[in-house]
Structure formats: structure tokens, C-alpha cells
N, C-alpha and C positions, 0 to 999 in steps of 0.2 A: 500490311494490315492483317493479312491471314496469319502471320507468325504471332502477332500480338494476341489475336483471338485464341489461337491454339495454346499459347502460353498461359493465358487466363483460365481456359477450361482445364488444362493440366493442373494448374495450381489449386483450383477449386476441387478438382477430383481428389487430390492428395489431402485437402482439408477434411473431406468426408469419408476417407478410408484410411486413417492412421493406424487402425487396428490390424491392417494387412501386414504391418511391420513385425508384429509379434505372434499373430495367430498360428503361423506355421510351427512355432516353437512348442506348441502344446502337443505335438506329436511325440515329444520326448517325455517319457514317463516321470522323470525326476522333476521336470518343470510343472507338469500337471499336478503331481502330488504336493509340491511346495505351494502352488497357487491355491489348492483346495484347503490345505491346513490353514494358510494365511486368511483366506476368505471366511472360514468358519470362525477363526479367532476374532477377526474384526466384527463379525455379525454378533458375537457374544457381547461385545462392548456397545455396538450401535443400537441394538434393540432397546435396551433400557435408556440409553442416552437420548435417543430420538424422541421417546415419549416425554422425557424430562424437558428437552429443548422446545417441544411443541407447546407445552404448557407455559413455558417462559415466554413464548410468542403469543400467548393468550388463546391457544387452539387446543382442541381435544387431543388426547394422547395418540389416537389412531391416525391423525393427520401427520404426525411425526413418522409413523411407520409407512404411510403412503409416500412420504418424501424420501424414504430410505429404500425404496423398492426400485422402480424403473429409473429415476434420476441417477442413482448410483451406478447402474449398468450403463446408461447412455453416456454419462460423463467419462467413464473409464474407456469406452469404446472409441470415443471421438477426441479425447484429450491426448496430450503428448507424454505425460508422466505415466509410468507403468505402475507406480506404487501410491499415487495420490488417492486418498479415500474421501470421496464426496459424500455429502449428506447434510442433515441439520447440524448447525453449529451455534455456539452461544451468542456470539456478537450479531450475526445475521438474524437470529431469533429475536434478540432484544431490539434490533433495528426494525424488524417487522412489527413488533408490538408498539414501538414508538410511533410508527407510521400510521398504524390503524387505530390507535387509541383516540386521536382527535375525532376520527369519523364516528367511532362508537359513542364517545361522550356527547358529540353534537347531534346524536339521533339519527345520523345518516345510515349507520349499520344497525339493523335490528335482528336479534336472534343469532344463534350459532351458525346457521346455514349462510347468512349474509356475511358474517365474519370470515368464514372460510373461503367464500367466494372472492372477497376482497384480497385475502392472503394469496389466492391462486393467481388473481390478476397482477398482483405485485410481482409474483414470481415470473409471470409472463413478460412483464415489462423489463425486469432484470435480465431475463434471457434474451430479449431482443437487443438491449444495449450491448451485452457482452458478445453475442453472436455477431452483430454488426461490426464491433471493434476488431474482432478476430478475423472476419472475412475481408475486411478492407485494410488489414495490417496496421491498425491504429492503436496497438497495444501500448505504444510509447506515451499515449495520453494518460495512462494510469500513473505515470511518474509525477503528475501534478500533485498527487497525494504523497507528500514527502515523508521521509522516515520519522522526522520529529512529530509530524502530525499524527502519524500511525501510533507511535509508542505513547504519546500523550492520550490519545483517544482510547487506546486499548486498555491502559491502566485505569482510566476513569470508567470505562464500560464494564470492566471486570468488577470493580467496586459496586457499580450500580446493579449488575447482575446478581452478585452475591447478597447484597443487602435486600434485594427485591424478594428473596426466598426466606427471609427471616421470620415472616409471619407464619409460614408453613412449618418452620422448625419449632416455634413457640406455640403453635396451634391456636393462633388468635386471628380474628377478623377485624380489620381496620378500614377506615374510610380513606380512599386515595386522595392525596393532595394534588394541588395544581402542579407542583413540582415534586420530583422524587424525594428530595431531602425532607419535604414535609411529610410524605408517607412514611419515611424511616422514623421520623420523630413520633408519629402516631403509633408505630409498632413498639417503640421503646416505652411509651406511655402506657401501652396495654400489657406490658410484661407481667404486672401483678395478676392478670387474668390468664396466665399461661396454662395450657392443657398439659399437665405433667406427663401423662403417658405418651402423648405426641412428642413432647420435648425429649423424653427418654429415648424413644425410637430414633428421633433425628440425631441426637448426640451419639447413639450407638452406631448409626450408619456412618457418620463422619469418622468415628474412631476406626471402624473396620476398613473403610476406604484408605485411610491414611496409613494404618498399620500394615495392611497387605501391600500397599504401594512401596513401603519401606523395607518390609521383611520378606515379602513373597511377590516380588515384581513380576514374575512369569505367570502367575495366576490371574485370571480375569476378576479383578476386585469388584468391578461394577456389577457383574452378573452374580457374584458370590453374595454381595450385600442385598441384592434384590431377592435372591432365593431365601436367604435367612430371614429377612424382615417380613417377607410375604408369608412364610410358614409361621413365623411368630405371630403375625397379625391374625392369621386364620385360627390358630389354636387358643389365643387369649381372647378372642372376640373383640379385636381392636375397634372395628367399625361400630359394634354395639356399645362400646365404652365412650363413643363420641369422637373417635379418631377419623380423620378423613383418609379415604382410600381411593384408588383409581376407579373402582367400580366397573361397570359393564363397558367393555371396549368393543366397539363395532368391528366385527370380523369380516372376512372376505376381501378380495382384491379391489383396488379402486378401478372405477370405470372411466372411460373417456368422457370428459365434460368440458363444455365451453362456458367459463364463469361469467363472461360478459352478459349471458342470457339470463342470469339469475334475477329474480324479481326485484331485489333490493338495489341492484347496480344501476347507477345513472352516470352519464358521461361527464357531468360537471364534477362529481367527486373523484372520478378517475384522474382527471388532469391534475389534481392536488397530490397525486402519488408520483408524479414524474421526477421531481427533485429527490425524494426519498429513494425511489428505484435507481436513479443514477448513482446516488451515494452508496447504496447497498451493492450495486454492480461493481463499483470500483474497490470499495472496502473488502467485499467478499473475495474478489479476485486477488487483491494484495495478500490476503491470508493464504489463499490457495497456492499462488505462485511462489510465495516465501517458503513454504514447506516443501514444494516440489523442487525448488532450487537446492535446498538443503540436502534433499535425498539424492538428486542427480549429481551433486558434487562428490558423493560417495560411490554411486553406481557407475558414474561416467557415461550415463545414457543420454541421448540427445533430448533436449528440452526446448520447446518453442512456446514463447509467451503468446503469440497469436493463436497457435493451435490449441493451447490451453484455454484461451477465451472462447473458442469455438466449442470445446468440450463442456466447459462450465455453462455457456449460453444454452446449449442444447439440453443440458441436464436440467436447467431452470425452466426451460419451455416445456419439457416433459412433466416436470413437477406441477406446473401451472395447469396443464391439460388433463392431469390425472389426480386432481383434488389434493395436491400437496401445497408446500410453500417454499420460499426461497432457500436455496441450499448453497454450499461452498465446500472447498476442501478443508478437511479437518486436520489440525496439528496432531492431536492425540491419536486419532485412529490411523492416520498415515504413518505415524511413528510405530504403532502396533503392526500395521501391515508390513512395513519395511523390516522390523525386527523378526517378524514371522517368516521372513525370507520369501516374500512374494516376488515372482519373476516377471509376470505380465499383468496386464489390466484384467485378465480372466479371474483373478482373485476377487475383484469387485463384483464380477458377475455372480460368483458363488455367494458372495455376501447378500446381493440383491435377492437371489433365489431363496436363501434362508429366511429373509425378512418376509418374503411371500409365504413360505411355509408357516411362519409365525402368525401372519394375518389370517391364514385359512384354518389353522387347527389349535394354536396355543393361546389365543387371546383370553379364553375363559380362565386360564390358570393365573392371570395377572389381576384378577378382580380385587383381591385383598392387599395388593401392594400399596403400602402407605405413601400418602403425598409427601410426608416428611422425608422419606427415603429418596424420592426424586429431587426434592430440594437439596438434600445433602450431596447427591450426585453432581448437581449444577455447581454448588458452592466449591466442592473440592476440585472440579474441572477448571473453574475460572481462577482458582488460587494461583495456578501456573502462569497466568497472564499478568499478574501484578508484579511488575519488575521496574524498580526505580533506577537501577544501575545504568540502563541505557540512556535515561534522561540525563543522569550525571555525566555520562561519557559524551553525550552530544554536546553538553555545556562545555566540557574540556576541549573538544575539537573546534567548536564554533559557538561562542556565547549566544549569538542569535538563535541557533537551533535549540539551545537549552530553553531560551525564553519562549519560543514557539511551543515546545513540548509542555511547558508548565502552563501557559495560557490555555492551550487546548484542553489540558487535564482539568483545570479549574472551570472553564466555560462549559465543558461537558457535564461536570458534576452539578453545576449551579442551574443549568438550563434544562437538565433532564426532566421529563422524558423527550424533550425536543432535541434529540441527539445531533440532528443535522446542523444545529447552530455551532456546536464545537468544531465540527469538520469545516464548516464554512469560515469560521474564525481562523483556523489553522491555514486554510488555503490562502486567504487573503493576507495573513501575516507572512507566510512563506514567500509569496510573490512580492509583497511590499518590501520586506527586508532584503530579498535578492536584488531588487531594483536599487535599494538604498546602497548595498555593497558595491554594485557595478556602477553606480553613479559617481563614485569617488575612488577609482582604482589608484594603486600606488604610482606615485610620480616622484622621480628623483634625478638630480644631476649626478653624473658618475665621473670618476677620475681614476688614474692608475694607482693601484695598490702595490705595496712592496712585493707581494707575491706574484706580480706580473698581470693580474686581472684587473678589469675595470669594475670598481665597486661604488657603492653609494657614498658620495663625498661627505655628506653631513654625518652619516652614521660612524664613519671610520676616521673623521677629521683629516681628510685628504686635501691637498692643495689643488685648486682649480685655476683655470685660465680666465683672465678678465676679458679676453677677446673671443674666446671660443666656448660655447656651452654644448655639452652632450647630455641629453635628457632621455631617460628611460621611462616608457609608459606601459604599465602592466595591466592591461585590460583590453576588451573589445571597444571599438569606437562606434557608438550608435547614438541615436537622438537624445537619450537620457544623460549621457555623460560628455557630449560634445562641448557644451559650454564650460564644463569643469576643466577639460584639457586646455581649451583655448585660454581660459583665465590663468591657469598655471603657467603657460608659455609666455603670455603677456607680462606676467608679474616677473618671470625669470628675466625677460629682456629688460624690464624696467630696473631690475637690481644690478644689471651690468651695462652701464652707460657706454662702455667702450666695446661692446660686443660687435664682432664683424661676421661671426659664423655661428649658425644654430643647427645642430645635428640632432634629429629626432629619431630615437631607436624604437622601431615598431615590431621587434621580434615577438613580443607577447600578444600582438593583435591578430586574432584568428579570423575576425570578420569586420567589415565596415559598412555602413549604410549610407544613403544619399546625404543625410544631414552631416555625418562625419566627413565625407568627401568634400562637401561644400565648404565646411570650416577650414579644411586644409588648403583649399583653393584660395579662399579669402586671406588666409595666413600668408601664403606664398606671395600674394599681391602686396600685402602690408610689408613684408620683409624686403620685397624688391624696391619698394618706395623708400624705405629707410636705409637702403644699402647694405642689408644683411644677407649674406649667402645662406641659402636654405638647403639642407641635405636631409634625405630620408635613408636610414640604415636598417639593414636586416629585415626588410619587409618580406613576408611569405608570398609564394607565387600567386595564390588566389587574391591577395590584396593587390599585388602589381597588375594582375589581369584586370581587376576591377578599375584600377586607375587608368589602365590603358584604354579601356572601353569608354571611360568618361572623358578622356583627353587630359587628365591631370598629369599623367606620366610624361607626356611631351610638353605640357606647359611648364612644369618645373624643370624638365630636362633629363634626358636618360642618363647622363653622366652624374647626376646628382642622387640617383638611387644606387647605393653601394652595398656590397655584401657584408662589409665590416665597418665599424665606427671609425677605426683608425685610417681606413681607406679614405673616408670623407675628410678627415683632418688633414691627411697628407696632400690630398687633391686641393684643398683650400689653401694649404701652405704654398703649393706650387704657383697658385694664382696671386696670393696676396703677399707672399714673402714675409719680410720682417714686420709687416703690419699686424700679424697675429702671432700668438704664442701657443704652441701645441705641446710644449714639453710635458705638462701634467697629464697628457693623454698617451704618451709614448712609453713603451717598455725599455729596459735597459738596452736591449739588442737594437731597437729602432733608434734610440738616441745615439748609440755609437755609429750607426750608419749615417745618420743625419749629420753628425759632427765630422 
């Protein structure tokens, strides 16, 4: 008992001190310099991006900066990836907006303060979910969100995010529809009222971002476009001309705050955030761990999914308690961090410090930043998320996966802003189609091929025996497919009236449950009654152990469990002699021996 407790304490200590693995490396001047440069580079991208994503989430720009300060540092210190850059990201920001919008439209949330409080509560709930999964090593549960679901949702979300910014590009104000596609229709109907100066700034911003990304990839295109358009806005009097700008940004560092105590918060409305928080937890972590795995495959550094859940969970808890909102690992900023040669998590500490400097001293400089520029930053950022090739590839590998991806894509677009619907449709379809596939595994009679191997008789038009049947079953044996296998075997027996021996090949069976064992037991009784010898070939040791525990091993007979199918056929031949024909099962060598 003492050893178990010691092991648990040691494991939890490691969970909360992963930074000890790299902090000593900072004594090397080259490592410290590389991390400093990488941290500065990421900060130049993060500051404008975080303000844009905060507004995508329906929050003031400064909340994005709050979420880019301490959460970035904490996630880096307690995560396992040294280059993962945490902070506000597009999809989590969209999910935050989708989760809170019903509360806002329903009158539950009133005012900016209330909205921020609920966003912080959502971040806390996300943090609790992620931290719990990490501490109890339940990261495997994240795999329930399959790859087809993720690619279908990501493509749809990218389109929703991009189109949600069109009104800022055109400089029009439209009424929000019940569904996102209705809002987009309203935007296009309002195009004749486009504010031309705003439209020009938006198009200029998109052009600069794309041009620099293509022609000058090493320069910070986001920071560059922010500086250019802010100066342009100031000198031409963009705000006085009717253009929308960021305006006054609240400066200063965020203070510790418990959002549950906000006057607008009530427990009933919080329970409605449980499902969205769970989805954001899983979806955000999938994004974070995907980029972390991509980087670790190149750096060959150790990566732990459970430890990364701890880091992301603590990062979200910190964000929630310091007036931020839900965060995750960023594809684009992590790539920038890695390309800038970051060596340890200290690069993210530098990034967080620079965000703090921005909050303390630089926010007045951003007053004239056009909203159209932030919209352009979001649109260009999510363009990389729209990738239909993975859907086509999934279809080629397994048509069911392609169907899931397409359905999730359509469901997400149609039901937006209720984004959880698309996710739930995908999860249900994934589990349903998996059950469907495993309910009907491949089943075939085998016979000897001219190349000496036992192959599927019908497929290769091989001769079979009328008195001996050897059947291969390619799947696990559990409650959902037990009836299927039983039916196949009974039909096989019925098709061979002279059958004297049935050999069942269980090599592909990795696990069996009580229902499957019961079926085999009943089958053995039926075959015994009808005078058919029953053999089980090539069963794995865990399966044999299960049969021994249940008594089936001894009921059928130890000698009837054979290592090879031909062993079973020869044993039956010794017992039944000329009553059976095993020629179609023997190789040339065996036939010569028998003759």
C-alpha cells in the first residue's frame, strides 16, 4: 500500500514540475538567446491575433491580451511540448461565442462585464475538464473525437469564422439571423451599403498579409499590416470618416477575479455551459496535441498527451481566474515558435512578458487600428484551415469516414451557431458506423491455394471438402456480432450436409466477451449432438485464458484447440479416417507424406 501511495505522489509531482526537465538548459547562452528571439517573434504575431480572436469570441480586444499573458506562461511551464504556443485560437474563440450567444440573446447575460464573466467561467470549466483528464491519465478519451469528425468540423468552422468577418470588411451593420447562414445572407443583401473606405482598408490588409506570406515569409506580416493600417487610419482620419476602429483599449495587467461572484451569474445558466465546455476541452486539446506531435516528430523530444492536458488545463484555469477566456495551442504561432528555433518553454515565458509590456504601456498606440484589419487577420488565418483533400483522402481509405466528414461539415454549417450539433452528429455517426462495421466482420471458408497457403475459397475458386469446413473469422467476438457469426456458421453447416468436421480459425480475434463465449459453448453442444467434430485453431493466448477461466477450454477439449488449421484437420483424419476428405486443405508436402 505504501509503495502505491509513493508511486502516486511521485507521479503527481512529475505532473506539476515538467519544467524542471528544461530549466537547467537556460544556463547555456545559446539556448537563452534562441528562446528570447523566438519569444519576441511569437509575441509580434500574438498581440494583434489575440485582439482579433477576442472580438471573434464577442469579447473586448483587451480580453484577448489578458488570455495571452499568464495562460501562455503557465501552459508552457506545465505542458510537455517545448515549442507549443498557447493562447487565443480561432476555433476555440468561435466555440466560445457560440456557447455564450444563446445566453446573451436570451437576456441572461447583460452588459460587457457579464459576458466577460461567463467567458471566464467557460474557461474555468474547460480547465477543470482538461486537468482532470490529464491527472487521471484519461487522455485516451479524446480519441472519441475521430479524425473525420475533426476535419469535417474544422473546414466548416473555418468557413463560418471567415464569413462572420465579412460585415467588418464591407463596413456594414446587419441583423443576426437565427442561424449563421441567415446572417451571411443579410450581409450580402447589405453590400450596396458598403462603406468604401472600410472596404478598401480591409482589401489592402488582406493583400498585404497574403503578399508578405508569399514573398516575405520571414517577416511578421500580421504586425506589419497592423502598423501600416493603424498609421494610415490615423493620418487620413479613418474614424472621423465613419470607419470602425479598436478605440480605447483598457490598459494594465489583469487582476485575480472569481467570475462566479459576478452579479449576472446564476447557477442555472452555468449548467448549460457543461456540454459546450466539454466539447471545447476536447476540440481545443485535439488542436494543441496535433501541432505538438508534428513538432516533436522533428525535434524527437518527449511528448506526453496526459501532461499536455495538465498544461492546457492549468492554462485555462489561469485564464478564467485572470479575466481571460478559453485558450489552446495554436498551429500558426507554434510553427512560428519552432521556425524561430525555440529550444525550451522559456520562449513562451518571454512571449507572455511582452504581452504584459503591451498591456502596461502600448495599448494607447492601438486606438486607431481599423476593425477591418482585425477581420482581415482572422480571414487570412483561417484560410489555412480549409482543406478538402483530407476529406477526399478519408473517403479513399474508408468510405464511412468520408461520409462522416461530409455530414459533420454540412451539419456544422447548417446548424451554426449551434456548433456542438455538428460535433455530436459526428461522434454518434462514428460510433454507429464503427459498430456497423464490427457487427459484420469478414467470414470465409478457406482452402489450399497453389502457392501453398490457405486462402479464401470463393475468391480464388478453390476446391473445398464436403466433409471438412475451415472458416476464418476476421474480427473481435462480442455481443454486437455474436449472432452474425453464429448465423454464418449454421448456414455453412447447412450448405454441407455431409460435414463431419468444423474448424474455426480465431487468429484475428483479439478479445471475446461473455456473449461470444456463450455462443461458442452452445455451438459446441449443437455440433456434438449432430456428430460434427468441432476444432478451434490459432486462438491467441488471452482468448485461451478466457476460455480456460470459463470452462469452455475443457468442455470442448484441450486437444481440439490447435496451433494450426492443418493440425486440426490431421487430428480429425486420424479419428475419422476415410469418412472425411482433407485433401483440399493439405499442401503438396503434406499430401506426399499422407500418401
